[in-house]
N, C-alpha and C positions, 0 to 999 in steps of 0.2 A: 359219544363213547361212555360205556358204564364201567367205571372202576372195578377191578378184579377184588372180590371179597378177601381172598387169599392175601393177597398184597398188604391189605389194611389189618390182616390179624396177625402177620408174622412179627415177631419179637424184635424190639430194638436192638441193636448193638452197642453196647454200653462201651464207652471210649473216654478212659481217663488220660489227661494232659497234666503232667507234672512240671511245674515250672512257666512262668510267664516272662517273655522278654522278647527280642525282635523276631526271632523264628516263630515261636508258638504265636504271636500276635497276628503273624500272616497266615499260618496255619489253621486257626481256631474258627474263621468263617467258612473257610473251604469244608472242614469236618462238619459243622453244624448245618451245612447246606445237603450234607448226605441223607439221601433217603432213609428212614428207619434207622437212624442213629441217635443215641443219647450222648451229648458230650458234657462232661466235667471236668473244671479245672481245677486242680490242686496248688493252692499259692497261700503262702504266710502272711504276705504282706498287703496284699489286694483286699479292699473293704467292699467291692462292687464288681462284679462279674463284667468283662469288657465286651461281651455280646450277650444279647439279649435271650438267645437259644442255648446258651452256655450256664450249667449250674455251676457255682463257686462253691469249694470247700476247703477246710483247712488239712495239710498234708495229714495230720493226725487221724482224720476220718476218712481217708482213702478207702479202708477197707469195706465202709458201709456201701460204696457204689458197686461192688462185685463187678468189675469191669471186664469185659472180654479181652479188651485190648489196652495196654497201657504204653503211652508216649512218652518218653523221658528227654527233656532237654536241660542239660547240667552244665554247671560252669567249668567243672572239673572232675576227676576221680572221686574226692572227697565228697562232694555233695552227691554224685550219682551213687556212691556206696551208702552215704547216711540213708538215703531214701529207699534205696532198692532193698536193703537189709534191716530197715526199720521194722518195728511190730504190725503197723497196719499192711504193709506190702506183704511182708512174710504171711500173715495170714491169708491174704488174697492169692498167693502162690500155692499155699496148702490148701485152701478150700475150692478153688475156681479155675486154676490151672490157665490164666491168659496168655494170648501172646504179648509178649512185650518188645517195644521197639527204642532203641537208644540212638538218639540223634546226635549224642555228645562226641565231641572227640575226646576218648580217654585213652589211657595207656593200654598196651598190649596184655600187661599183666592183671589188670582188672578186668579187660575185655574177656580174657579167658577165664578167671573166677567167677565173672557173671554169667556166663555160659554154662558153666557147671552148676551154678545155684539155679539157673532155671531148669536144666535137665533134670535135676534131681526131684523136683517138683512136678515135672513132666508139662512145664510151660514151654512156649515157644520164643526162643531167642531170636531178634531181628536186628541186626547192628548195621546201623547206616549214618557214619559220622559226618556232620556238616556243621556249618557256623551260622551264627545268627547275627555277627555284628554287621554293621554298617560303616561306609566310608565316612570317616569326619566324627564317629563318634567315640574313639579313643584309641589307645596304642595298639598295635596288633604285632606278631611276630616280627614280620618284616621290618619293622621301627626299631628293634632292638639295636642294631648296629649305629644307628643315630643315636640312640641312648647312651650308649656306652662312649661313643665320641665325645657326646656333649658332657659326660661325666669327667671324663679324662683333661677337658679343658676347663672344666669348673675347679678341679683340685690341682691344676697344673703348678700352682704357685704355692702348694703345701709342703712344708719343709720339716715338719716335725711329727707327723703321723701318717703311717701307711694304710690306704683304703682299699679294701679286697672286696670283692663282688661275693655275694652269697652262692650255695653251689648250684642254684638253679640259673642264675644269670649267668654264672661263668661257663655254664654248658649251653649257653645260648638259647635257654628257656625261659620261663617265667612262672611264678607261683600267684595265687589269687586269694583274696581275703574271704570272709564267709558270704559276702554277696557277689562274689566274682569278680570284683574290681583287680586289675592287675595291679601286683605289688612289686616294687624293686627294693631289694635288701642290700644294704652296704654294711660291711664290717670295718669301720675305722680302729685302727690299733695304735694306741698312744704308749709312750714308755713308762708314763706314771700317773698316779692318781690326780696329783695336781695338774697335769695337763687336761683333765676331762673337762673343766668348764671352758676355756678357750677352745677347745675342739667343739663343744656344743654350740658356741657362739658361731663358728665358722661353718658347720655342717648344715644347720637349722634353715638358713636363707637358700643353699643348694638345694636342700630337699624342698623347700615351697616353690622354687623354680622349675625343678623337674616334676613336680605335681601338675603344675599349672600347664607347663608345655606339653607335657605328653600324657595328660589327664589320666595319672595314675596315682595309686597310693605309694608315696616314697617313705622309705622307713630306714633307720640306722641302729645297730647296735654298737656302742663304742665299747672296746674291750681293751683292758690292760694287757699288755706285752707279756706280763708273768702269767697271766691266766691263758692266753692264746699259747704260750709254750708247755703249760702244766697240764692243758687239758686234751691229748691229741685224740682222745675218744669222742670229744663233744661232737655234735652233729653237724655244726658250722665248719669245723675243722676238716673231718673227714669227706665234707661234701664239696670241699674246694677242689677246683679243677688244679691242672698243672701251672697255668699263669692266671692267678685270680686277682691280682693287684693290678688296680687302676692307677695309683701312685705309690710309690715305696720308698721314702726317704729312709727308714728304718733298714731298709736292704733285706727284708723278711724272705722275699724271693729269691735272694743269692744265696741267703744261709740255708743251711739244711733243714728240711722241713722239720715240724715237732715228729720225733720218733714214732712210728707205729706201735700202739700200745700191744704188750703182750696178749694174747688171746683173753686169757684171765682178767687182764687188766683192763680190756675192753667193755667186759660185761656190764659194770656198774652205768656205762653211757648209754648201753642197751635199753636198760631197765628205766633210765630216767624220762625219755620221752613219754612211756607209757604212764606212769604217775604223774607225769605233767598234764597230759591231755584229759585223764581221768578226772583231776583236781579241777580243770578248765570247765568242765561238762557238768559240774555242780554251780558253776557260775553264770554259763552262758551258752547259747545255741549247743545243746546238749547233743543232738543228732549228729552235729558236724564234728563235734570233739570226741565223742564217742567212737566214730569213724576213723579219727586219726590216732586213737588210741588202740583201737584194733589194728591198725596198719603197724604200727610201731610193735606193737605186741607179737603180730605175725613174723615180723623180721627177727625178734627175739628168739622165738621157739625155733624158727628155721635153724638160726645161728646154732642154738643148742641141740640141733636134732631130734626134738620133741616131737613124737608122733601121737598126739593125744588129741581127738576131736572136740573133746572139751575143754581144752586149754582156753579157748577165745570165749566162753560162756560165761565166766566169772573172773573177770580181767583183775580185779583187787587180791581174789584167792591166788590166780596165778602168779601174780608178783610177789605176794608173801612166800609161797612155796618154791618158787624158782630161787630166790635169794637164799633160802633157809636151805632148801636141799643141793645147792650147788654152792654153798658157803661164798655167795657174791658179795662184797662190801657194799653197804648200803649207802647212798649219798644221804647227805642232810636233808635233800627237798624229798627223796623218796620215803624217808623216814617221817617226814613232816604230813605227808598224805597219807601213810597208812596208821598214823596216829588218830586220823578222824578223816576217813575216806569219804563220808557223807556230808559233811559241815561244808556249807556253802563260803562261810567266811574263810574257809582254809586256805584258798585259791592265791589269795595276795601273798601269804606266806610262803607257797610254794613255789610261786613264779619269782619272789624275791631271791630265794635260795637258790633255784636255777640259774639266774643271772650273776649270783656270786661264784657259782661254779664254773661258768661257762664263760662269763666277761670278766668277773673279778670285782664288780660293782653292783649296786642294787639297780634294779629295773629303772626307778626314777632318775637314776644318775645317767644310765646307759641307753635307754630307748629314746629315739625321737621319731615323730611321724608327721608326715605332711600329707592330709588327705587329697586326692585329685578328683578327676570328674568320674561320673557313674557310667558304666557301659550297659547297655541294655542286654544284658546276660541271660542265658537260660539257667536258671538256679531255681530249684524247689522252694528257697525261701524269699524269692522276690514276690 
């Protein structure tokens, strides 16, 4: 049989896959085997393409592939937003209007924003959330009850500090770090600064055990009781669920919660994470941290009822103008960022000030981290 000359002349469908993990490692061979398909993988960390018929590029070069289809596999909203709203993909949407398939399990809020973003560019959104995690590769959402039970036992003998779950864990959820590894956040509250060294000695082995047992990154931010009571607008306080404490010898769960700040008093704490993530973006993983800054800024402008499409285009300017026009008191961490918004060395200063404002002690005294196993997640920076 003589091959049809028309088939050989048909242009290839250009497919861009963003993120390499368990799911995309299985998808790529099938895509590469499609007739008349040219497949490209965007990955930050891979040095060699995992398939001989797949071209490897950096995420920053995604626009050069001029894809007809973009398949995205991400760890969470932050990573999906960072790639989808990054300059290379924005250029593709404007110039080429591809079909965009989202395989990530993202929040309804971001899914809706993503649909609007694509439709504004006449691109085609296809939402198909699945998971690429495999049995035995790390903790899953179904393991959360076992994690919480383990933590309660581990801290059962504690008699001088209350240990609270972060907002995400208290809601029965979890967050991920930059490479998608699940993170468990704890907020141990101690009565005095002199209690911090002893608290660190007791917490560190618990975090190491949890990290090894559940293959997660286990973290804690030790907090002074005075800071917990005096920063009711801080995100870690407002995000706590009704019963966030694993153990509570300080009886914080029985005492009245820190009074909800008056609307005006709440505003400095809404500005704080915008400046923090902008400063962090000058130091590491700019796409991810700029996306987090944008999410925090969106929360701020919505709270203020600002209907300005340009408000999220220049975030440092927005922070300055919002604070000036609304006469919002500027926290020291925000002032430190605004004094040198492009200085990569400023992040450590901003971070320490944020910890002083939120936890009452510097980052080096408050923060504890035990890295766990890596999950084969779908993240563009894998």
